[in-house]
PDB file with SEQRES, HELIX, SHEET and CRYST1 records, atoms N, CA, C and O in Angstrom:
SEQRES   1 A   37  MET SER GLN PHE ASN PRO LEU ARG ASN GLU ARG ASP ALA          
SEQRES   2 A   37  PHE ARG VAL LEU LEU TYR VAL LEU ALA VAL ALA ALA VAL          
SEQRES   3 A   37  VAL LEU VAL ALA THR LEU VAL ILE GLN ALA LEU                  
HELIX    1 AA1 GLU A   10  ALA A   36  1                                  27    
CRYST1    1.000    1.000    1.000  90.00  90.00  90.00 P 1           1          
ATOM      1  N   MET A   1     117.343  78.201 106.113  1.00  0.00           N  
ATOM      2  CA  MET A   1     116.279  79.097 105.651  1.00  0.00           C  
ATOM      3  C   MET A   1     116.554  79.570 104.231  1.00  0.00           C  
ATOM      4  O   MET A   1     115.654  80.066 103.553  1.00  0.00           O  
ATOM      5  N   SER A   2     117.786  79.420 103.782  1.00  0.00           N  
ATOM      6  CA  SER A   2     118.126  79.870 102.434  1.00  0.00           C  
ATOM      7  C   SER A   2     117.443  79.020 101.366  1.00  0.00           C  
ATOM      8  O   SER A   2     117.298  79.450 100.222  1.00  0.00           O  
ATOM      9  N   GLN A   3     117.023  77.807 101.746  1.00  0.00           N  
ATOM     10  CA  GLN A   3     116.357  76.924 100.789  1.00  0.00           C  
ATOM     11  C   GLN A   3     114.847  77.142 100.762  1.00  0.00           C  
ATOM     12  O   GLN A   3     114.144  76.542  99.949  1.00  0.00           O  
ATOM     13  N   PHE A   4     114.348  78.004 101.653  1.00  0.00           N  
ATOM     14  CA  PHE A   4     112.904  78.214 101.748  1.00  0.00           C  
ATOM     15  C   PHE A   4     112.393  79.033 100.575  1.00  0.00           C  
ATOM     16  O   PHE A   4     112.912  80.108 100.276  1.00  0.00           O  
ATOM     17  N   ASN A   5     111.359  78.503  99.911  1.00  0.00           N  
ATOM     18  CA  ASN A   5     110.738  79.226  98.799  1.00  0.00           C  
ATOM     19  C   ASN A   5     109.229  79.056  98.922  1.00  0.00           C  
ATOM     20  O   ASN A   5     108.715  77.976  98.632  1.00  0.00           O  
ATOM     21  N   PRO A   6     108.498  80.101  99.349  1.00  0.00           N  
ATOM     22  CA  PRO A   6     107.051  79.981  99.576  1.00  0.00           C  
ATOM     23  C   PRO A   6     106.263  79.704  98.303  1.00  0.00           C  
ATOM     24  O   PRO A   6     105.109  79.279  98.362  1.00  0.00           O  
ATOM     25  N   LEU A   7     106.890  79.948  97.142  1.00  0.00           N  
ATOM     26  CA  LEU A   7     106.184  79.729  95.875  1.00  0.00           C  
ATOM     27  C   LEU A   7     106.821  78.573  95.108  1.00  0.00           C  
ATOM     28  O   LEU A   7     106.965  78.628  93.887  1.00  0.00           O  
ATOM     29  N   ARG A   8     107.204  77.523  95.844  1.00  0.00           N  
ATOM     30  CA  ARG A   8     107.911  76.415  95.190  1.00  0.00           C  
ATOM     31  C   ARG A   8     106.995  75.621  94.275  1.00  0.00           C  
ATOM     32  O   ARG A   8     107.467  74.899  93.396  1.00  0.00           O  
ATOM     33  N   ASN A   9     105.669  75.752  94.477  1.00  0.00           N  
ATOM     34  CA  ASN A   9     104.748  75.087  93.552  1.00  0.00           C  
ATOM     35  C   ASN A   9     103.434  75.854  93.511  1.00  0.00           C  
ATOM     36  O   ASN A   9     103.181  76.708  94.361  1.00  0.00           O  
ATOM     37  N   GLU A  10     102.604  75.549  92.529  1.00  0.00           N  
ATOM     38  CA  GLU A  10     101.368  76.306  92.335  1.00  0.00           C  
ATOM     39  C   GLU A  10     100.412  76.149  93.514  1.00  0.00           C  
ATOM     40  O   GLU A  10      99.690  77.084  93.862  1.00  0.00           O  
ATOM     41  N   ARG A  11     100.408  74.974  94.124  1.00  0.00           N  
ATOM     42  CA  ARG A  11      99.480  74.738  95.233  1.00  0.00           C  
ATOM     43  C   ARG A  11      99.775  75.689  96.392  1.00  0.00           C  
ATOM     44  O   ARG A  11      98.861  76.296  96.949  1.00  0.00           O  
ATOM     45  N   ASP A  12     101.051  75.816  96.753  1.00  0.00           N  
ATOM     46  CA  ASP A  12     101.404  76.719  97.842  1.00  0.00           C  
ATOM     47  C   ASP A  12     101.127  78.169  97.456  1.00  0.00           C  
ATOM     48  O   ASP A  12     100.663  78.954  98.283  1.00  0.00           O  
ATOM     49  N   ALA A  13     101.409  78.525  96.207  1.00  0.00           N  
ATOM     50  CA  ALA A  13     101.163  79.892  95.759  1.00  0.00           C  
ATOM     51  C   ALA A  13      99.672  80.204  95.834  1.00  0.00           C  
ATOM     52  O   ALA A  13      99.283  81.295  96.252  1.00  0.00           O  
ATOM     53  N   PHE A  14      98.838  79.249  95.429  1.00  0.00           N  
ATOM     54  CA  PHE A  14      97.388  79.451  95.460  1.00  0.00           C  
ATOM     55  C   PHE A  14      96.902  79.581  96.896  1.00  0.00           C  
ATOM     56  O   PHE A  14      96.041  80.409  97.193  1.00  0.00           O  
ATOM     57  N   ARG A  15      97.461  78.750  97.799  1.00  0.00           N  
ATOM     58  CA  ARG A  15      97.078  78.813  99.212  1.00  0.00           C  
ATOM     59  C   ARG A  15      97.441  80.172  99.801  1.00  0.00           C  
ATOM     60  O   ARG A  15      96.651  80.763 100.538  1.00  0.00           O  
ATOM     61  N   VAL A  16      98.625  80.665  99.479  1.00  0.00           N  
ATOM     62  CA  VAL A  16      99.048  81.980  99.977  1.00  0.00           C  
ATOM     63  C   VAL A  16      98.130  83.060  99.426  1.00  0.00           C  
ATOM     64  O   VAL A  16      97.736  83.971 100.154  1.00  0.00           O  
ATOM     65  N   LEU A  17      97.786  82.964  98.141  1.00  0.00           N  
ATOM     66  CA  LEU A  17      96.908  83.957  97.520  1.00  0.00           C  
ATOM     67  C   LEU A  17      95.541  83.955  98.200  1.00  0.00           C  
ATOM     68  O   LEU A  17      95.003  85.018  98.511  1.00  0.00           O  
ATOM     69  N   LEU A  18      94.981  82.781  98.431  1.00  0.00           N  
ATOM     70  CA  LEU A  18      93.675  82.698  99.095  1.00  0.00           C  
ATOM     71  C   LEU A  18      93.750  83.279 100.502  1.00  0.00           C  
ATOM     72  O   LEU A  18      92.827  83.964 100.940  1.00  0.00           O  
ATOM     73  N   TYR A  19      94.846  83.009 101.213  1.00  0.00           N  
ATOM     74  CA  TYR A  19      95.000  83.522 102.573  1.00  0.00           C  
ATOM     75  C   TYR A  19      95.045  85.045 102.565  1.00  0.00           C  
ATOM     76  O   TYR A  19      94.394  85.695 103.383  1.00  0.00           O  
ATOM     77  N   VAL A  20      95.812  85.609 101.640  1.00  0.00           N  
ATOM     78  CA  VAL A  20      95.914  87.067 101.549  1.00  0.00           C  
ATOM     79  C   VAL A  20      94.557  87.673 101.208  1.00  0.00           C  
ATOM     80  O   VAL A  20      94.161  88.676 101.802  1.00  0.00           O  
ATOM     81  N   LEU A  21      93.840  87.073 100.258  1.00  0.00           N  
ATOM     82  CA  LEU A  21      92.521  87.590  99.885  1.00  0.00           C  
ATOM     83  C   LEU A  21      91.543  87.486 101.049  1.00  0.00           C  
ATOM     84  O   LEU A  21      90.736  88.391 101.260  1.00  0.00           O  
ATOM     85  N   ALA A  22      91.605  86.398 101.802  1.00  0.00           N  
ATOM     86  CA  ALA A  22      90.703  86.219 102.942  1.00  0.00           C  
ATOM     87  C   ALA A  22      90.969  87.279 104.005  1.00  0.00           C  
ATOM     88  O   ALA A  22      90.031  87.863 104.548  1.00  0.00           O  
ATOM     89  N   VAL A  23      92.231  87.527 104.301  1.00  0.00           N  
ATOM     90  CA  VAL A  23      92.583  88.547 105.296  1.00  0.00           C  
ATOM     91  C   VAL A  23      92.126  89.919 104.824  1.00  0.00           C  
ATOM     92  O   VAL A  23      91.575  90.694 105.606  1.00  0.00           O  
ATOM     93  N   ALA A  24      92.350  90.227 103.546  1.00  0.00           N  
ATOM     94  CA  ALA A  24      91.935  91.519 103.001  1.00  0.00           C  
ATOM     95  C   ALA A  24      90.419  91.676 103.086  1.00  0.00           C  
ATOM     96  O   ALA A  24      89.924  92.756 103.407  1.00  0.00           O  
ATOM     97  N   ALA A  25      89.682  90.604 102.799  1.00  0.00           N  
ATOM     98  CA  ALA A  25      88.222  90.663 102.854  1.00  0.00           C  
ATOM     99  C   ALA A  25      87.746  90.915 104.283  1.00  0.00           C  
ATOM    100  O   ALA A  25      86.830  91.709 104.498  1.00  0.00           O  
ATOM    101  N   VAL A  26      88.354  90.252 105.252  1.00  0.00           N  
ATOM    102  CA  VAL A  26      87.971  90.443 106.658  1.00  0.00           C  
ATOM    103  C   VAL A  26      88.241  91.881 107.088  1.00  0.00           C  
ATOM    104  O   VAL A  26      87.409  92.501 107.751  1.00  0.00           O  
ATOM    105  N   VAL A  27      89.399  92.410 106.712  1.00  0.00           N  
ATOM    106  CA  VAL A  27      89.739  93.791 107.068  1.00  0.00           C  
ATOM    107  C   VAL A  27      88.751  94.756 106.426  1.00  0.00           C  
ATOM    108  O   VAL A  27      88.308  95.710 107.064  1.00  0.00           O  
ATOM    109  N   LEU A  28      88.404  94.510 105.164  1.00  0.00           N  
ATOM    110  CA  LEU A  28      87.464  95.385 104.460  1.00  0.00           C  
ATOM    111  C   LEU A  28      86.095  95.364 105.133  1.00  0.00           C  
ATOM    112  O   LEU A  28      85.503  96.417 105.369  1.00  0.00           O  
ATOM    113  N   VAL A  29      85.598  94.186 105.439  1.00  0.00           N  
ATOM    114  CA  VAL A  29      84.289  94.067 106.093  1.00  0.00           C  
ATOM    115  C   VAL A  29      84.318  94.746 107.458  1.00  0.00           C  
ATOM    116  O   VAL A  29      83.387  95.472 107.806  1.00  0.00           O  
ATOM    117  N   ALA A  30      85.367  94.521 108.228  1.00  0.00           N  
ATOM    118  CA  ALA A  30      85.475  95.138 109.552  1.00  0.00           C  
ATOM    119  C   ALA A  30      85.481  96.658 109.429  1.00  0.00           C  
ATOM    120  O   ALA A  30      84.837  97.346 110.221  1.00  0.00           O  
ATOM    121  N   THR A  31      86.198  97.183 108.448  1.00  0.00           N  
ATOM    122  CA  THR A  31      86.253  98.631 108.245  1.00  0.00           C  
ATOM    123  C   THR A  31      84.876  99.179 107.894  1.00  0.00           C  
ATOM    124  O   THR A  31      84.470 100.215 108.420  1.00  0.00           O  
ATOM    125  N   LEU A  32      84.157  98.496 107.014  1.00  0.00           N  
ATOM    126  CA  LEU A  32      82.817  98.953 106.631  1.00  0.00           C  
ATOM    127  C   LEU A  32      81.864  98.912 107.821  1.00  0.00           C  
ATOM    128  O   LEU A  32      81.058  99.825 107.999  1.00  0.00           O  
ATOM    129  N   VAL A  33      81.949  97.871 108.631  1.00  0.00           N  
ATOM    130  CA  VAL A  33      81.074  97.750 109.806  1.00  0.00           C  
ATOM    131  C   VAL A  33      81.364  98.875 110.797  1.00  0.00           C  
ATOM    132  O   VAL A  33      80.440  99.490 111.330  1.00  0.00           O  
ATOM    133  N   ILE A  34      82.645  99.142 111.042  1.00  0.00           N  
ATOM    134  CA  ILE A  34      83.018 100.204 111.985  1.00  0.00           C  
ATOM    135  C   ILE A  34      82.527 101.557 111.480  1.00  0.00           C  
ATOM    136  O   ILE A  34      82.034 102.368 112.264  1.00  0.00           O  
ATOM    137  N   GLN A  35      82.655 101.805 110.190  1.00  0.00           N  
ATOM    138  CA  GLN A  35      82.214 103.085 109.634  1.00  0.00           C  
ATOM    139  C   GLN A  35      80.697 103.207 109.685  1.00  0.00           C  
ATOM    140  O   GLN A  35      80.170 104.315 109.788  1.00  0.00           O  
ATOM    141  N   ALA A  36      79.990 102.085 109.613  1.00  0.00           N  
ATOM    142  CA  ALA A  36      78.528 102.118 109.604  1.00  0.00           C  
ATOM    143  C   ALA A  36      77.970 102.381 111.003  1.00  0.00           C  
ATOM    144  O   ALA A  36      76.822 102.804 111.140  1.00  0.00           O  
ATOM    145  N   LEU A  37      78.762 102.138 112.033  1.00  0.00           N  
ATOM    146  CA  LEU A  37      78.280 102.340 113.402  1.00  0.00           C  
ATOM    147  C   LEU A  37      78.173 103.824 113.741  1.00  0.00           C  
ATOM    148  O   LEU A  37      77.783 104.177 114.855  1.00  0.00           O  
TER     149      LEU A  37                                                      
END                                                                             
C-alpha cells in the first residue's frame, strides 16, 4: 500500500475530482429537496 498514489496521473486525478463534485452535487440537491418539503 506504500506504493499507492491516487494522483499518479492526470486522468486519475480528474476522475477523483469528478467523483467528488458529483457526490457534493447529489448531497446539495438532496439537502435542498428536504428543506423544500
